[in-house]
matplotlib code that plots the C-alpha trace (Angstrom):
import matplotlib.pyplot as plt

x = [-27.5, -24.9, -23.0, -24.8, -28.4, -29.9, -31.1, -33.6, -34.1, -32.5, -30.2, -31.9, -35.6, -37.3, -37.4, -40.9, -43.0, -46.7, -48.5, -52.0, -53.1, -55.6, -57.8, -55.8, -52.7, -50.7, -50.1, -46.7, -45.3, -46.5, -44.8, -41.5, -41.5, -41.9, -38.8, -36.9, -37.5, -36.3, -33.1, -32.3, -32.5, -36.4, -36.8, -40.4, -43.3, -46.9, -49.1, -52.7, -55.4, -58.5, -60.9, -59.8, -59.4, -56.2, -52.8, -49.5, -46.1, -43.0, -40.0, -37.2, -38.0, -41.6, -44.7, -47.7, -51.0, -53.6, -57.4, -60.1, -60.6, -57.1, -54.5, -51.4, -48.3, -45.0, -42.3, -39.0, -39.8, -41.7, -41.7, -44.8, -47.3, -50.6, -53.4, -56.7, -56.3, -60.3, -59.7, -56.5, -58.6, -61.7]
y = [-26.5, -29.2, -31.8, -34.3, -33.3, -32.9, -29.8, -28.6, -25.0, -22.7, -20.4, -17.1, -16.3, -15.4, -11.6, -11.5, -13.9, -13.5, -15.5, -16.0, -15.9, -18.5, -17.7, -20.4, -18.7, -16.4, -12.8, -12.6, -16.2, -14.2, -11.4, -13.3, -15.5, -12.5, -10.8, -14.4, -13.9, -10.4, -11.3, -14.2, -11.9, -11.3, -8.1, -7.6, -9.2, -9.5, -10.8, -11.3, -11.3, -12.4, -12.3, -9.2, -7.7, -6.5, -6.5, -5.5, -4.8, -5.1, -4.0, -4.3, -0.6, -0.7, -2.5, -0.8, -1.4, -1.6, -1.8, -3.2, -0.1, 0.7, -0.3, -2.4, -1.8, -3.5, -1.5, -2.9, -6.2, -6.4, -2.3, -0.8, -3.9, -2.9, -4.6, -3.4, -5.0, -6.1, -7.8, -9.7, -11.2, -11.8]
z = [-33.5, -31.4, -34.0, -32.1, -33.0, -29.4, -28.4, -25.9, -27.2, -30.0, -28.6, -30.2, -30.8, -33.8, -34.6, -34.1, -31.4, -30.9, -28.3, -28.0, -23.9, -22.7, -19.7, -17.6, -18.4, -15.7, -16.5, -14.8, -16.3, -19.7, -19.0, -17.5, -20.8, -23.1, -21.2, -21.5, -25.8, -25.9, -23.7, -26.5, -29.1, -30.1, -31.8, -31.1, -28.8, -28.9, -26.2, -27.1, -24.7, -26.8, -23.9, -22.7, -26.1, -25.7, -27.1, -25.4, -27.4, -26.5, -28.7, -26.2, -24.5, -22.9, -22.9, -25.4, -24.5, -27.3, -27.2, -29.6, -31.4, -32.1, -34.6, -33.9, -35.8, -36.1, -34.1, -35.1, -37.6, -40.8, -41.6, -42.0, -41.1, -39.2, -38.4, -36.4, -32.9, -33.2, -36.7, -35.2, -31.9, -34.5]

ax = plt.figure().add_subplot(projection="3d")
ax.plot(x, y, z, "-o")
ax.set_aspect("equal")
plt.show()
């Protein structure tokens, strides 16, 4: 943080960011924001789409799509963590 204490954003993202979308969100903007997170040092991004019952995960290389009958696992952060998509979106 600058010495002045004035800042608008951190220069680096958290290692894992999960964003729950709403029907008003625009898909292209969500994926662009996720790319910004990855470029600022985030290791893994989860985009949760509760209405569609889908989760997209990106650990810096490609997007994985998971349906409600699958289990999502962390790719690079929180080694060994997994949760059923249906449980996460409940």
